[in-house]
C-alpha positions in Angstrom: 85.6 109.7 -51.6 85.0 110.0 -55.3 84.4 106.3 -55.7 81.9 106.4 -52.7 80.0 109.2 -54.3 79.8 107.4 -57.6 78.6 104.3 -56.1 76.0 106.3 -54.2 74.9 108.0 -57.3 74.7 104.6 -59.2 72.9 103.1 -56.3 70.4 106.1 -56.2 69.9 105.8 -60.0 69.3 102.1 -59.8 66.8 102.5 -56.9 65.0 105.2 -58.9 64.7 103.0 -61.9 63.4 100.0 -59.8 60.9 102.4 -58.1 59.7 103.5 -61.5 59.3 100.0 -62.5 57.5 99.2 -59.3 55.2 102.2 -59.9 54.4 101.1 -63.4 53.7 97.5 -62.2 51.5 98.9 -59.6 49.3 100.7 -61.9 45.9 99.1 -62.5 45.6 97.2 -65.8 43.4 98.8 -68.4 41.3 95.8 -69.9 39.7 96.2 -73.4 37.2 93.6 -74.7 36.9 92.9 -78.4 33.3 91.8 -78.7 32.7 90.5 -82.3 31.3 88.1 -84.6 34.0 85.4 -84.6 32.2 82.7 -86.4 29.2 84.1 -88.4 28.5 86.2 -91.5 30.7 89.2 -90.3 33.7 87.2 -89.3 35.9 88.1 -92.2 34.9 91.8 -92.0 36.0 92.1 -88.3 36.1 89.2 -85.9 39.7 87.9 -85.2 41.4 90.5 -87.4 39.9 93.2 -85.1 41.6 91.5 -82.2 44.8 91.7 -84.1 44.1 95.4 -84.8 43.4 96.2 -81.2 46.6 94.4 -80.1 48.7 96.4 -82.7 47.3 99.5 -81.3 48.5 98.5 -77.8 52.0 97.7 -79.3 52.1 100.9 -81.2 50.9 102.9 -78.1 53.9 101.5 -76.1 54.1 101.8 -72.3 53.3 105.6 -72.1 52.7 106.7 -68.5 53.3 103.1 -67.3 50.0 102.0 -68.7 49.4 98.2 -68.5 46.9 96.9 -71.1 45.2 93.6 -71.7 43.1 92.7 -74.7 40.2 90.1 -74.2 38.1 88.6 -77.0 34.6 87.0 -77.2 32.0 85.9 -79.8 28.6 87.5 -79.5 27.1 85.2 -82.1 25.0 88.1 -83.5 22.7 87.5 -80.5 21.8 90.3 -78.1 21.3 88.2 -75.0 24.8 86.4 -75.7 26.5 89.7 -76.3 25.1 91.4 -73.3 25.9 88.5 -70.9 29.4 88.6 -72.0 29.6 92.4 -71.6 28.1 92.1 -68.2 30.5 89.4 -67.0 33.4 91.4 -68.4 32.3 94.4 -66.5 31.3 92.8 -63.2 33.8 90.0 -62.8 36.8 90.5 -65.1 37.5 94.2 -64.7 37.0 95.2 -68.3 36.9 99.0 -68.8 36.0 99.3 -72.5 34.4 97.2 -75.2 35.1 97.7 -78.8 34.1 96.4 -82.3 30.5 95.0 -81.5 29.7 94.7 -85.2 26.0 94.2 -84.7 23.7 97.4 -84.2 21.2 95.6 -82.1 23.8 94.5 -79.6 25.6 97.8 -79.7 22.3 99.7 -78.7 21.8 97.4 -75.9 25.5 97.8 -74.8 25.2 101.4 -74.8 22.7 101.2 -71.9 24.7 98.8 -70.0 28.0 100.7 -70.3 26.2 103.9 -69.1 24.7 102.0 -66.2 28.1 100.5 -65.1 30.0 103.6 -66.1 32.2 101.9 -68.5 33.3 102.9 -72.0 31.8 101.7 -75.3 34.4 102.5 -78.0 32.4 101.1 -81.0 34.3 100.4 -84.2 31.8 97.9 -85.9 28.1 98.7 -85.7 27.0 100.8 -88.6 23.6 102.1 -87.8 23.5 106.0 -87.6 21.1 105.6 -84.7 24.1 104.9 -82.5 24.6 108.8 -82.3 20.8 109.4 -82.6 18.0 107.8 -80.6 20.5 105.3 -79.0 23.3 107.8 -78.3 25.2 107.7 -74.9 27.7 109.9 -73.2 29.7 106.7 -72.4 30.1 105.8 -76.1 32.0 106.9 -79.2 31.3 105.7 -82.8 34.3 105.2 -85.1 32.3 103.2 -87.8 31.5 104.9 -91.1 27.6 104.7 -90.4 24.6 104.1 -92.6 24.0 107.8 -93.2 27.5 108.3 -94.5 27.5 105.3 -96.7 24.1 106.1 -98.3 25.2 109.6 -98.8 28.4 108.6 -100.6 27.4 105.4 -102.6 23.6 106.1 -103.0 24.2 109.9 -103.7 26.8 109.0 -106.4 24.4 106.6 -108.3 21.3 108.8 -107.9 23.3 111.7 -109.3 24.4 109.6 -112.2 20.6 109.0 -113.2 19.5 106.0 -111.1 15.9 106.9 -110.2 14.1 103.5 -109.4 15.6 101.5 -106.6 14.7 98.3 -104.9 16.2 97.2 -101.4 17.0 93.7 -100.1 17.2 94.3 -96.3 18.5 92.2 -93.4 15.7 92.2 -90.7 17.4 93.9 -87.8 18.4 97.4 -86.7 21.3 97.8 -89.1 19.5 96.6 -92.2 16.4 98.8 -91.5 18.8 101.8 -90.9 20.4 101.3 -94.2 17.2 101.1 -96.1 16.0 104.2 -94.3 19.0 106.2 -95.3 19.0 105.0 -98.9 15.4 106.0 -99.3 16.3 109.4 -98.0 19.2 109.9 -100.3 17.3 108.6 -103.4 14.1 110.8 -102.7 16.3 113.8 -102.1 17.6 113.3 -105.8 14.1 112.9 -107.2 14.0 109.1 -107.3 12.0 106.5 -105.5 12.3 103.1 -103.8 9.9 101.0 -105.6 9.9 98.1 -103.3 11.8 96.1 -100.7 12.3 92.6 -99.5 13.1 92.0 -95.8 14.7 88.7 -94.9 15.5 86.8 -91.7 19.0 87.5 -90.3 21.4 85.7 -89.8 19.8 82.5 -91.0 19.1 83.3 -94.7 21.6 82.0 -97.3 19.3 81.7 -100.4 18.4 85.0 -101.8 17.1 83.7 -105.2 13.5 84.6 -104.5 14.3 88.1 -103.2 16.4 88.8 -106.3 13.7 87.5 -108.6 11.1 89.7 -107.0 13.4 92.7 -107.1 14.1 92.3 -110.8 10.4 92.0 -111.5 10.0 95.6 -110.3 12.4 96.8 -113.0 14.5 99.0 -110.8 17.6 100.8 -112.0 19.5 99.8 -108.9 19.0 96.9 -106.3 20.4 98.3 -103.1 21.8 95.5 -100.8 21.0 96.7 -97.2 23.2 94.1 -95.7 26.9 93.1 -95.3 29.4 90.4 -95.1 28.5 86.9 -96.3 24.8 88.0 -97.1 26.0 90.8 -99.4 28.4 88.4 -101.1 25.8 85.8 -101.7 23.5 88.4 -103.1 26.1 89.7 -105.6 27.1 86.1 -106.7 23.5 84.9 -107.0 22.6 88.2 -108.8 25.3 87.4 -111.4 23.6 83.9 -111.9 20.3 85.5 -112.6 21.9 87.8 -115.0 21.0 91.1 -113.5 23.8 92.8 -115.4 22.3 91.7 -118.7 19.1 93.3 -117.7 20.8 96.5 -117.0 20.0 96.3 -113.4 22.9 97.5 -111.2 23.6 96.0 -107.9 24.9 98.5 -105.2 26.5 97.2 -102.1 25.4 99.8 -99.6 27.9 98.3 -97.1 31.0 96.5 -98.4 34.7 96.0 -97.8 37.8 95.1 -99.7 37.6 91.5 -98.2 34.3 91.1 -99.9 35.8 91.9 -103.2 38.5 89.3 -102.5 35.9 86.7 -101.7 33.9 87.5 -104.9 36.9 88.0 -107.1 37.6 90.9 -109.4 36.0 89.2 -112.4 32.7 89.1 -110.6 33.1 92.3 -108.5 34.5 94.6 -111.2 32.6 97.9 -111.3 31.0 97.4 -107.9 31.1 100.7 -106.0 31.0 101.2 -102.3 32.2 103.4 -99.5 34.9 102.8 -97.0 36.4 105.2 -94.4 40.1 104.4 -95.5 42.0 102.0 -97.7 45.3 100.2 -97.3 46.8 101.6 -100.3 45.6 105.3 -99.8 48.9 106.8 -98.7 52.2 106.2 -97.0 50.7 106.0 -93.5 48.0 103.5 -94.3 50.5 101.4 -96.2 52.9 101.5 -93.2 50.2 100.4 -91.0 49.2 97.6 -93.3 52.9 96.4 -93.2 52.7 96.1 -89.5 49.3 94.5 -89.5 49.7 91.9 -92.3 51.8 89.2 -90.3 49.0 89.2 -87.7 45.9 89.0 -89.9 43.8 85.8 -90.2 43.7 84.1 -93.5 46.4 86.4 -94.9 43.9 89.1 -95.4 44.7 92.7 -95.9 43.0 95.2 -93.3 39.7 96.9 -94.4 38.2 100.0 -92.9 36.6 98.0 -89.9 40.1 96.7 -89.0 41.5 100.2 -89.2 38.6 101.6 -87.1 39.3 99.2 -84.4 42.9 100.0 -84.4 42.2 103.7 -84.3 39.7 103.8 -81.6 41.7 101.5 -79.3 44.9 103.7 -79.8 42.9 107.0 -79.1 41.2 105.4 -76.1 44.7 104.5 -74.7 45.9 108.1 -75.3 42.9 109.4 -73.4 43.4 106.9 -70.5 47.1 107.9 -70.3 46.1 111.6 -70.3 43.8 111.2 -67.2 45.6 108.3 -65.6 44.9 104.6 -65.2 43.1 104.9 -62.0 40.6 107.4 -63.1 40.2 105.7 -66.5 39.2 102.5 -64.6 37.0 104.4 -62.3 35.0 106.2 -64.9 34.3 105.3 -68.5 32.6 108.6 -68.8 35.8 110.5 -67.9 37.7 108.6 -70.5 35.2 109.2 -73.2 35.1 113.0 -72.5 39.0 112.9 -72.7 38.7 111.2 -76.1 36.4 114.1 -77.2 38.9 116.7 -75.9 41.9 115.2 -77.5 42.5 115.5 -81.3 42.8 112.2 -83.1 45.9 111.3 -85.2 47.0 107.8 -86.4 48.2 106.0 -89.5 44.6 104.7 -90.4 42.9 108.1 -90.8 45.5 111.0 -90.1 44.3 114.0 -88.0 40.7 114.3 -86.9 38.3 114.9 -84.0 35.4 113.4 -82.0 32.2 115.3 -81.9 30.1 116.0 -78.8 27.8 113.2 -79.6 30.6 110.7 -79.9 30.8 110.7 -83.7 34.3 110.3 -84.9 34.7 112.6 -88.0 36.9 111.6 -90.9 36.5 111.7 -94.8 34.6 108.9 -96.6 35.9 107.4 -99.8 33.8 106.1 -102.7 35.7 103.1 -104.1 35.3 101.1 -107.3 36.4 97.6 -107.8 39.0 97.3 -110.7 38.8 95.2 -113.7 41.2 92.2 -113.5 43.5 93.7 -116.0 43.8 96.9 -114.0 45.1 95.1 -110.9 48.9 95.2 -110.2 48.9 92.3 -107.9 47.6 90.8 -104.7 44.9 92.8 -103.0 45.3 95.7 -105.5 41.4 95.6 -106.0 40.1 99.1 -105.6 40.6 102.6 -107.0 39.3 105.8 -105.2 36.4 107.5 -107.3 35.5 110.3 -104.9 36.0 111.7 -101.4 33.6 113.3 -99.1 35.3 115.7 -96.6 34.9 114.9 -92.9 32.6 118.0 -92.2 30.2 116.8 -94.9 30.4 113.0 -94.7 28.3 112.5 -91.6 24.9 113.6 -90.5 24.9 117.1 -88.9 24.9 117.2 -85.2 21.7 118.9 -84.9 19.8 116.3 -87.0 20.7 113.5 -84.7 18.5 114.6 -81.7 20.9 113.0 -79.3 19.1 113.0 -75.9 22.1 113.4 -73.5 23.1 116.7 -75.5 19.8 118.3 -74.7 19.8 117.4 -70.9 
């Protein structure tokens, strides 16, 4: 009798385990698309390494609540029509529930409209324009990227306070570049300075910036503000060195830059360069631990930068929200998942504790970093030192100033 009872209990336990597995397998698969620049000027900033970050987030999240997750990837080629066609196919034919990265503001704005139309989630971790939570805001979107307002406030504000009064902008001719220039102008004028001129260049086809740098130098600015990113920013810095801007006591400020850019330029050329990131791999024990997990999966043996961390963070929080409301509801409504993301506090190894504001703005501190001199570096990728930190409640544009339309309806 005892043996029979034991066999019965063991059989019941096995049946329960199998039933649990069956239920987990029966759960619909959450599909997340990483839509990025996989081959162009922003490839090293995000691209394949953001795919790795998204997959790491899935791995770290685990199988909570029996959630099945699949990561897809595609190259938007910095073309709005290409990006939107991919997104539409993902939504309509491939069951994608959320799209992340989208490191081109023009494409991100267009995707906001499509995601809202299809009731999907746009969990952006790559587009930098502050207009993402302003004129182009959407209830179906969150913005994890340290935006142009925050970068100008941190980098531009620090230089303006230090006495830089005359500024000249070299600007990529699309939504992101114009947003950077607008925010730089705001900060400079607030500190009693002026933008004495600007050169707007075709994006992404420009590689020779010599004429723009010569024109900028002729205006005798204290600072040339690079309102671009990626390969364009790197080329501007290198070509500026060739023209001897430093000898003319003209400072070049990268308004959007990343540790991978310093790696490409080299410390001898980048030393003293100041810029803002949302976090840094060597910031604390948690960022170092996450870096250790990510490093084996990074393309070209790179270290993660803030965009990599942002993609990891937003995917992890999206999965927590999807688990909280259930996979069925998460697939049925991107809006419901985004609302859950706003309700839940954020906490991860990239940023620590935080929150998501009503307009979708992820709040975290920003860090002003400076490239070390070669003799200050302790080894590989020890390139940066924190100069100042802006608290989360001051780092981003106030909610009321964004005039987000869906918050007024």
